[in-house]
PQR file with spaces between the fields and no chain letter, atoms N, CA, C, O and H, PARSE charges and radii, in Angstrom:
ATOM       1  N    MET     1      85.077  100.335   98.639 -0.4000 1.5000
ATOM       2  CA   MET     1      84.928  101.441   99.562 -0.0000 2.0000
ATOM       3  C    MET     1      83.562  102.102   99.394  0.5500 1.7000
ATOM       4  O    MET     1      82.960  102.566  100.363 -0.5500 1.4000
ATOM       5  N    GLN     2      83.089  102.139   98.168 -0.4000 1.5000
ATOM       6  CA   GLN     2      81.804  102.783   97.903 -0.0000 2.0000
ATOM       7  C    GLN     2      80.670  102.060   98.621  0.5500 1.7000
ATOM       8  O    GLN     2      79.752  102.707   99.125 -0.5500 1.4000
ATOM       9  H    GLN     2      83.578  101.762   97.381  0.4000 1.0000
ATOM      10  N    ALA     3      80.716  100.745   98.676 -0.4000 1.5000
ATOM      11  CA   ALA     3      79.667   99.984   99.363 -0.0000 2.0000
ATOM      12  C    ALA     3      79.630  100.330  100.848  0.5500 1.7000
ATOM      13  O    ALA     3      78.553  100.396  101.441 -0.5500 1.4000
ATOM      14  H    ALA     3      81.461  100.219   98.266  0.4000 1.0000
ATOM      15  N    TYR     4      80.800  100.551  101.455 -0.4000 1.5000
ATOM      16  CA   TYR     4      80.849  100.924  102.866 -0.0000 2.0000
ATOM      17  C    TYR     4      80.219  102.302  103.097  0.5500 1.7000
ATOM      18  O    TYR     4      79.505  102.514  104.077 -0.5500 1.4000
ATOM      19  H    TYR     4      81.674  100.497  100.973  0.4000 1.0000
ATOM      20  N    LEU     5      80.491  103.223  102.189 -0.4000 1.5000
ATOM      21  CA   LEU     5      79.914  104.565  102.322 -0.0000 2.0000
ATOM      22  C    LEU     5      78.402  104.549  102.135  0.5500 1.7000
ATOM      23  O    LEU     5      77.675  105.245  102.844 -0.5500 1.4000
ATOM      24  H    LEU     5      81.070  103.051  101.392  0.4000 1.0000
ATOM      25  N    VAL     6      77.932  103.754  101.181 -0.4000 1.5000
ATOM      26  CA   VAL     6      76.485  103.624  100.970 -0.0000 2.0000
ATOM      27  C    VAL     6      75.833  103.008  102.202  0.5500 1.7000
ATOM      28  O    VAL     6      74.776  103.457  102.646 -0.5500 1.4000
ATOM      29  H    VAL     6      78.522  103.188  100.605  0.4000 1.0000
ATOM      30  N    SER     7      76.471  101.975  102.751 -0.4000 1.5000
ATOM      31  CA   SER     7      75.942  101.329  103.949 -0.0000 2.0000
ATOM      32  C    SER     7      75.896  102.299  105.127  0.5500 1.7000
ATOM      33  O    SER     7      74.902  102.353  105.852 -0.5500 1.4000
ATOM      34  H    SER     7      77.329  101.610  102.391  0.4000 1.0000
ATOM      35  N    LEU     8      76.968  103.060  105.317 -0.4000 1.5000
ATOM      36  CA   LEU     8      76.998  104.051  106.393 -0.0000 2.0000
ATOM      37  C    LEU     8      75.916  105.108  106.193  0.5500 1.7000
ATOM      38  O    LEU     8      75.221  105.481  107.138 -0.5500 1.4000
ATOM      39  H    LEU     8      77.775  103.015  104.729  0.4000 1.0000
ATOM      40  N    GLY     9      75.779  105.584  104.970 -0.4000 1.5000
ATOM      41  CA   GLY     9      74.759  106.586  104.677 -0.0000 2.0000
ATOM      42  C    GLY     9      73.347  106.073  104.929  0.5500 1.7000
ATOM      43  O    GLY     9      72.510  106.782  105.486 -0.5500 1.4000
ATOM      44  H    GLY     9      76.344  105.281  104.203  0.4000 1.0000
ATOM      45  N    ALA    10      73.092  104.845  104.519 -0.4000 1.5000
ATOM      46  CA   ALA    10      71.769  104.252  104.751 -0.0000 2.0000
ATOM      47  C    ALA    10      71.507  104.103  106.244  0.5500 1.7000
ATOM      48  O    ALA    10      70.399  104.368  106.710 -0.5500 1.4000
ATOM      49  H    ALA    10      73.772  104.269  104.066  0.4000 1.0000
ATOM      50  N    GLY    11      72.514  103.684  106.989 -0.4000 1.5000
ATOM      51  CA   GLY    11      72.354  103.538  108.434 -0.0000 2.0000
ATOM      52  C    GLY    11      72.073  104.863  109.119  0.5500 1.7000
ATOM      53  O    GLY    11      71.220  104.941  110.003 -0.5500 1.4000
ATOM      54  H    GLY    11      73.414  103.469  106.610  0.4000 1.0000
ATOM      55  N    VAL    12      72.787  105.904  108.715 -0.4000 1.5000
ATOM      56  CA   VAL    12      72.552  107.234  109.292 -0.0000 2.0000
ATOM      57  C    VAL    12      71.153  107.717  108.942  0.5500 1.7000
ATOM      58  O    VAL    12      70.463  108.272  109.798 -0.5500 1.4000
ATOM      59  H    VAL    12      73.480  105.841  107.996  0.4000 1.0000
ATOM      60  N    LEU    13      70.727  107.521  107.717 -0.4000 1.5000
ATOM      61  CA   LEU    13      69.389  107.937  107.300 -0.0000 2.0000
ATOM      62  C    LEU    13      68.310  107.226  108.111  0.5500 1.7000
ATOM      63  O    LEU    13      67.365  107.864  108.576 -0.5500 1.4000
ATOM      64  H    LEU    13      71.287  107.071  107.021  0.4000 1.0000
ATOM      65  N    ILE    14      68.440  105.933  108.281 -0.4000 1.5000
ATOM      66  CA   ILE    14      67.460  105.178  109.069 -0.0000 2.0000
ATOM      67  C    ILE    14      67.487  105.638  110.526  0.5500 1.7000
ATOM      68  O    ILE    14      66.440  105.743  111.164 -0.5500 1.4000
ATOM      69  H    ILE    14      69.207  105.415  107.903  0.4000 1.0000
ATOM      70  N    GLY    15      68.685  105.912  111.052 -0.4000 1.5000
ATOM      71  CA   GLY    15      68.795  106.421  112.424 -0.0000 2.0000
ATOM      72  C    GLY    15      68.075  107.741  112.605  0.5500 1.7000
ATOM      73  O    GLY    15      67.410  107.956  113.618 -0.5500 1.4000
ATOM      74  H    GLY    15      69.536  105.826  110.533  0.4000 1.0000
ATOM      75  N    VAL    16      68.204  108.627  111.629 -0.4000 1.5000
ATOM      76  CA   VAL    16      67.510  109.917  111.688 -0.0000 2.0000
ATOM      77  C    VAL    16      66.002  109.714  111.636  0.5500 1.7000
ATOM      78  O    VAL    16      65.261  110.337  112.396 -0.5500 1.4000
ATOM      79  H    VAL    16      68.745  108.452  110.806  0.4000 1.0000
ATOM      80  N    ILE    17      65.550  108.847  110.744 -0.4000 1.5000
ATOM      81  CA   ILE    17      64.112  108.568  110.638 -0.0000 2.0000
ATOM      82  C    ILE    17      63.588  107.985  111.945  0.5500 1.7000
ATOM      83  O    ILE    17      62.535  108.408  112.423 -0.5500 1.4000
ATOM      84  H    ILE    17      66.152  108.341  110.126  0.4000 1.0000
ATOM      85  N    TYR    18      64.296  107.025  112.533 -0.4000 1.5000
ATOM      86  CA   TYR    18      63.885  106.444  113.816 -0.0000 2.0000
ATOM      87  C    TYR    18      63.793  107.519  114.886  0.5500 1.7000
ATOM      88  O    TYR    18      62.860  107.527  115.689 -0.5500 1.4000
ATOM      89  H    TYR    18      65.152  106.682  112.144  0.4000 1.0000
ATOM      90  N    SER    19      64.762  108.424  114.896 -0.4000 1.5000
ATOM      91  CA   SER    19      64.770  109.481  115.909 -0.0000 2.0000
ATOM      92  C    SER    19      63.588  110.427  115.731  0.5500 1.7000
ATOM      93  O    SER    19      62.959  110.833  116.709 -0.5500 1.4000
ATOM      94  H    SER    19      65.520  108.418  114.243  0.4000 1.0000
ATOM      95  N    VAL    20      63.289  110.775  114.490 -0.4000 1.5000
ATOM      96  CA   VAL    20      62.190  111.705  114.206 -0.0000 2.0000
ATOM      97  C    VAL    20      60.847  111.107  114.616  0.5500 1.7000
ATOM      98  O    VAL    20      60.006  111.803  115.186 -0.5500 1.4000
ATOM      99  H    VAL    20      63.799  110.445  113.696  0.4000 1.0000
ATOM     100  N    ILE    21      60.639  109.804  114.326 -0.4000 1.5000
ATOM     101  CA   ILE    21      59.353  109.199  114.675 -0.0000 2.0000
ATOM     102  C    ILE    21      59.370  108.541  116.056  0.5500 1.7000
ATOM     103  O    ILE    21      58.414  107.877  116.457 -0.5500 1.4000
ATOM     104  H    ILE    21      61.322  109.239  113.863  0.4000 1.0000
ATOM     105  N    LYS    22      60.495  108.743  116.782 -0.4000 1.5000
ATOM     106  CA   LYS    22      60.648  108.284  118.167 -0.0000 2.0000
ATOM     107  C    LYS    22      60.443  106.769  118.315  0.5500 1.7000
ATOM     108  O    LYS    22      59.696  106.306  119.176 -0.5500 1.4000
ATOM     109  H    LYS    22      61.272  109.282  116.456  0.4000 1.0000
ATOM     110  N    VAL    23      61.131  106.016  117.449 -0.4000 1.5000
ATOM     111  CA   VAL    23      61.111  104.560  117.505 -0.0000 2.0000
ATOM     112  C    VAL    23      62.458  104.109  118.055  0.5500 1.7000
ATOM     113  O    VAL    23      63.502  104.623  117.653 -0.5500 1.4000
ATOM     114  H    VAL    23      61.738  106.392  116.749  0.4000 1.0000
ATOM     115  N    ARG    24      62.434  103.158  118.964 -0.4000 1.5000
ATOM     116  CA   ARG    24      63.685  102.636  119.510 -0.0000 2.0000
ATOM     117  C    ARG    24      64.331  101.722  118.484  0.5500 1.7000
ATOM     118  O    ARG    24      63.686  100.826  117.940 -0.5500 1.4000
ATOM     119  H    ARG    24      61.586  102.741  119.290  0.4000 1.0000
ATOM     120  N    SER    25      65.600  101.953  118.228 -0.4000 1.5000
ATOM     121  CA   SER    25      66.332  101.172  117.232 -0.0000 2.0000
ATOM     122  C    SER    25      66.527   99.735  117.700  0.5500 1.7000
ATOM     123  O    SER    25      66.826   99.501  118.871 -0.5500 1.4000
ATOM     124  H    SER    25      66.125  102.681  118.670  0.4000 1.0000
ATOM     125  N    PRO    26      66.359   98.763  116.790 -0.5600 1.5000
ATOM     126  CA   PRO    26      66.590   97.364  117.159  0.2800 2.0000
ATOM     127  C    PRO    26      68.078   96.999  117.162  0.5500 1.7000
ATOM     128  O    PRO    26      68.435   95.857  117.452 -0.5500 1.4000
ATOM     129  N    ALA    27      68.938   97.954  116.843 -0.4000 1.5000
ATOM     130  CA   ALA    27      70.377   97.677  116.803 -0.0000 2.0000
ATOM     131  C    ALA    27      70.914   97.424  118.204  0.5500 1.7000
ATOM     132  O    ALA    27      70.374   97.940  119.182 -0.5500 1.4000
ATOM     133  H    ALA    27      68.649   98.882  116.608  0.4000 1.0000
ATOM     134  N    PRO    28      71.969   96.634  118.302 -0.5600 1.5000
ATOM     135  CA   PRO    28      72.568   96.380  119.615  0.2800 2.0000
ATOM     136  C    PRO    28      73.174   97.660  120.192  0.5500 1.7000
ATOM     137  O    PRO    28      73.430   98.614  119.458 -0.5500 1.4000
ATOM     138  N    PRO    29      73.400   97.678  121.496 -0.5600 1.5000
ATOM     139  CA   PRO    29      73.990   98.869  122.109  0.2800 2.0000
ATOM     140  C    PRO    29      75.381   99.165  121.536  0.5500 1.7000
ATOM     141  O    PRO    29      76.023   98.302  120.937 -0.5500 1.4000
ATOM     142  N    LEU    30      75.815  100.377  121.733 -0.4000 1.5000
ATOM     143  CA   LEU    30      77.097  100.815  121.181 -0.0000 2.0000
ATOM     144  C    LEU    30      78.251   99.937  121.637  0.5500 1.7000
ATOM     145  O    LEU    30      79.154   99.654  120.850 -0.5500 1.4000
ATOM     146  H    LEU    30      75.295  101.078  122.220  0.4000 1.0000
ATOM     147  N    ILE    31      78.241   99.506  122.877 -0.4000 1.5000
ATOM     148  CA   ILE    31      79.342   98.677  123.379 -0.0000 2.0000
ATOM     149  C    ILE    31      79.440   97.367  122.600  0.5500 1.7000
ATOM     150  O    ILE    31      80.542   96.870  122.368 -0.5500 1.4000
ATOM     151  H    ILE    31      77.507   99.736  123.517  0.4000 1.0000
ATOM     152  N    ALA    32      78.316   96.809  122.199 -0.4000 1.5000
ATOM     153  CA   ALA    32      78.326   95.578  121.400 -0.0000 2.0000
ATOM     154  C    ALA    32      78.884   95.844  120.002  0.5500 1.7000
ATOM     155  O    ALA    32      79.602   95.013  119.446 -0.5500 1.4000
ATOM     156  H    ALA    32      77.421   97.213  122.388  0.4000 1.0000
ATOM     157  N    LEU    33      78.554   96.995  119.443 -0.4000 1.5000
ATOM     158  CA   LEU    33      79.066   97.335  118.118 -0.0000 2.0000
ATOM     159  C    LEU    33      80.574   97.557  118.150  0.5500 1.7000
ATOM     160  O    LEU    33      81.278   97.199  117.206 -0.5500 1.4000
ATOM     161  H    LEU    33      77.971   97.671  119.894  0.4000 1.0000
ATOM     162  N    VAL    34      81.067   98.145  119.231 -0.4000 1.5000
ATOM     163  CA   VAL    34      82.509   98.329  119.370 -0.0000 2.0000
ATOM     164  C    VAL    34      83.198   96.968  119.464  0.5500 1.7000
ATOM     165  O    VAL    34      84.268   96.774  118.887 -0.5500 1.4000
ATOM     166  H    VAL    34      80.495   98.436  119.998  0.4000 1.0000
ATOM     167  N    GLY    35      82.596   96.033  120.181 -0.4000 1.5000
ATOM     168  CA   GLY    35      83.146   94.683  120.266 -0.0000 2.0000
ATOM     169  C    GLY    35      83.184   93.998  118.917  0.5500 1.7000
ATOM     170  O    GLY    35      84.163   93.332  118.581 -0.5500 1.4000
ATOM     171  H    GLY    35      81.727   96.191  120.650  0.4000 1.0000
ATOM     172  N    LEU    36      82.129   94.158  118.145 -0.4000 1.5000
ATOM     173  CA   LEU    36      82.100   93.577  116.795 -0.0000 2.0000
ATOM     174  C    LEU    36      83.190   94.190  115.921  0.5500 1.7000
ATOM     175  O    LEU    36      83.839   93.493  115.142 -0.5500 1.4000
ATOM     176  H    LEU    36      81.334   94.699  118.418  0.4000 1.0000
ATOM     177  N    PHE    37      83.379   95.482  116.056 -0.4000 1.5000
ATOM     178  CA   PHE    37      84.430   96.154  115.296 -0.0000 2.0000
ATOM     179  C    PHE    37      85.803   95.584  115.663  0.5500 1.7000
ATOM     180  O    PHE    37      86.643   95.356  114.792 -0.5500 1.4000
ATOM     181  H    PHE    37      82.852   96.049  116.689  0.4000 1.0000
ATOM     182  N    GLY    38      86.016   95.360  116.942 -0.4000 1.5000
ATOM     183  CA   GLY    38      87.269   94.768  117.395 -0.0000 2.0000
ATOM     184  C    GLY    38      87.480   93.383  116.814  0.5500 1.7000
ATOM     185  O    GLY    38      88.595   93.023  116.437 -0.5500 1.4000
ATOM     186  H    GLY    38      85.334   95.545  117.649  0.4000 1.0000
ATOM     187  N    MET    39      86.410   92.610  116.742 -0.4000 1.5000
ATOM     188  CA   MET    39      86.500   91.273  116.154 -0.0000 2.0000
ATOM     189  C    MET    39      86.897   91.352  114.683  0.5500 1.7000
ATOM     190  O    MET    39      87.726   90.569  114.220 -0.5500 1.4000
ATOM     191  H    MET    39      85.504   92.902  117.049  0.4000 1.0000
ATOM     192  N    LEU    40      86.317   92.284  113.958 -0.4000 1.5000
ATOM     193  CA   LEU    40      86.652   92.446  112.540 -0.0000 2.0000
ATOM     194  C    LEU    40      88.103   92.869  112.355  0.5500 1.7000
ATOM     195  O    LEU    40      88.794   92.360  111.472 -0.5500 1.4000
ATOM     196  H    LEU    40      85.644   92.921  114.334  0.4000 1.0000
ATOM     197  N    VAL    41      88.563   93.795  113.184 -0.4000 1.5000
ATOM     198  CA   VAL    41      89.956   94.239  113.095 -0.0000 2.0000
ATOM     199  C    VAL    41      90.896   93.078  113.398  0.5500 1.7000
ATOM     200  O    VAL    41      91.885   92.873  112.694 -0.5500 1.4000
ATOM     201  H    VAL    41      88.002   94.208  113.901  0.4000 1.0000
ATOM     202  N    GLY    42      90.586   92.325  114.437 -0.4000 1.5000
ATOM     203  CA   GLY    42      91.424   91.181  114.783 -0.0000 2.0000
ATOM     204  C    GLY    42      91.471   90.146  113.683  0.5500 1.7000
ATOM     205  O    GLY    42      92.534   89.594  113.398 -0.5500 1.4000
ATOM     206  H    GLY    42      89.783   92.491  115.008  0.4000 1.0000
ATOM     207  N    ALA    43      90.343   89.875  113.063 -0.4000 1.5000
ATOM     208  CA   ALA    43      90.287   88.882  111.986 -0.0000 2.0000
ATOM     209  C    ALA    43      91.096   89.339  110.770  0.5500 1.7000
ATOM     210  O    ALA    43      91.695   88.516  110.078 -0.5500 1.4000
ATOM     211  H    ALA    43      89.479   90.323  113.295  0.4000 1.0000
ATOM     212  N    GLN    44      91.114   90.640  110.512 -0.4000 1.5000
ATOM     213  CA   GLN    44      91.880   91.161  109.385 -0.0000 2.0000
ATOM     214  C    GLN    44      93.364   91.261  109.708  0.5500 1.7000
ATOM     215  O    GLN    44      94.199   91.219  108.804 -0.5500 1.4000
ATOM     216  H    GLN    44      90.628   91.308  111.074  0.4000 1.0000
ATOM     217  N    ALA    45      93.697   91.393  110.980 -0.4000 1.5000
ATOM     218  CA   ALA    45      95.093   91.565  111.383 -0.0000 2.0000
ATOM     219  C    ALA    45      95.894   90.274  111.241  0.5500 1.7000
ATOM     220  O    ALA    45      97.076   90.328  110.901 -0.5500 1.4000
ATOM     221  H    ALA    45      93.019   91.427  111.714  0.4000 1.0000
ATOM     222  N    VAL    46      95.288   89.125  111.490 -0.4000 1.5000
ATOM     223  CA   VAL    46      96.023   87.853  111.443 -0.0000 2.0000
ATOM     224  C    VAL    46      96.624   87.607  110.058  0.5500 1.7000
ATOM     225  O    VAL    46      97.825   87.350  109.970 -0.5500 1.4000
ATOM     226  H    VAL    46      94.327   89.082  111.766  0.4000 1.0000
ATOM     227  N    PRO    47      95.847   87.672  108.969 -0.5600 1.5000
ATOM     228  CA   PRO    47      96.470   87.460  107.649  0.2800 2.0000
ATOM     229  C    PRO    47      97.539   88.510  107.327  0.5500 1.7000
ATOM     230  O    PRO    47      98.544   88.201  106.687 -0.5500 1.4000
ATOM     231  N    LEU    48      97.321   89.729  107.765 -0.4000 1.5000
ATOM     232  CA   LEU    48      98.292   90.785  107.511 -0.0000 2.0000
ATOM     233  C    LEU    48      99.606   90.495  108.228  0.5500 1.7000
ATOM     234  O    LEU    48     100.678   90.638  107.639 -0.5500 1.4000
ATOM     235  H    LEU    48      96.504   89.981  108.285  0.4000 1.0000
ATOM     236  N    VAL    49      99.533   90.091  109.486 -0.4000 1.5000
ATOM     237  CA   VAL    49     100.740   89.771  110.251 -0.0000 2.0000
ATOM     238  C    VAL    49     101.432   88.542  109.673  0.5500 1.7000
ATOM     239  O    VAL    49     102.660   88.502  109.595 -0.5500 1.4000
ATOM     240  H    VAL    49      98.663   89.975  109.964  0.4000 1.0000
ATOM     241  N    LYS    50     100.651   87.533  109.265 -0.4000 1.5000
ATOM     242  CA   LYS    50     101.247   86.332  108.649 -0.0000 2.0000
ATOM     243  C    LYS    50     102.015   86.705  107.381  0.5500 1.7000
ATOM     244  O    LYS    50     103.124   86.220  107.155 -0.5500 1.4000
ATOM     245  H    LYS    50      99.653   87.565  109.329  0.4000 1.0000
ATOM     246  N    GLN    51     101.431   87.552  106.574 -0.4000 1.5000
ATOM     247  CA   GLN    51     102.082   87.989  105.345 -0.0000 2.0000
ATOM     248  C    GLN    51     103.333   88.789  105.680  0.5500 1.7000
ATOM     249  O    GLN    51     104.364   88.627  105.027 -0.5500 1.4000
ATOM     250  H    GLN    51     100.531   87.946  106.758  0.4000 1.0000
ATOM     251  N    TRP    52     103.254   89.635  106.672 -0.4000 1.5000
ATOM     252  CA   TRP    52     104.375   90.473  107.062 -0.0000 2.0000
ATOM     253  C    TRP    52     105.539   89.635  107.578  0.5500 1.7000
ATOM     254  O    TRP    52     106.703   89.945  107.321 -0.5500 1.4000
ATOM     255  H    TRP    52     102.416   89.767  107.202  0.4000 1.0000
ATOM     256  N    LEU    53     105.207   88.558  108.317 -0.4000 1.5000
ATOM     257  CA   LEU    53     106.236   87.681  108.868 -0.0000 2.0000
ATOM     258  C    LEU    53     106.710   86.628  107.866  0.5500 1.7000
ATOM     259  O    LEU    53     107.701   85.937  108.106 -0.5500 1.4000
ATOM     260  H    LEU    53     104.262   88.307  108.525  0.4000 1.0000
ATOM     261  N    GLY    54     106.001   86.511  106.748 -0.4000 1.5000
ATOM     262  CA   GLY    54     106.409   85.577  105.702 -0.0000 2.0000
ATOM     263  C    GLY    54     105.917   84.154  105.883  0.5500 1.7000
ATOM     264  O    GLY    54     106.532   83.221  105.365 -0.5500 1.4000
ATOM     265  H    GLY    54     105.196   87.072  106.554  0.4000 1.0000
ATOM     266  N    PHE    55     104.819   83.966  106.608 -0.4000 1.5000
ATOM     267  CA   PHE    55     104.255   82.613  106.793 -0.0000 2.0000
ATOM     268  C    PHE    55     103.329   82.250  105.679  0.5500 1.7000
ATOM     269  O    PHE    55     102.769   81.154  105.674 -0.5500 1.4000
ATOM     270  H    PHE    55     104.320   84.723  107.029  0.4000 1.0000
């Protein structure tokens, strides 16, 4: 969990720096990030459901 918080903190810090110096972020648009998040949730859900169903 700590690695996720460090990663989030670093991302926010870089975002603030980009905003202050008025540089456009090379990150994909928010809609693409939401899609990636959905993919991660789906990938984690399959093993969980298999375990829950006893496969």
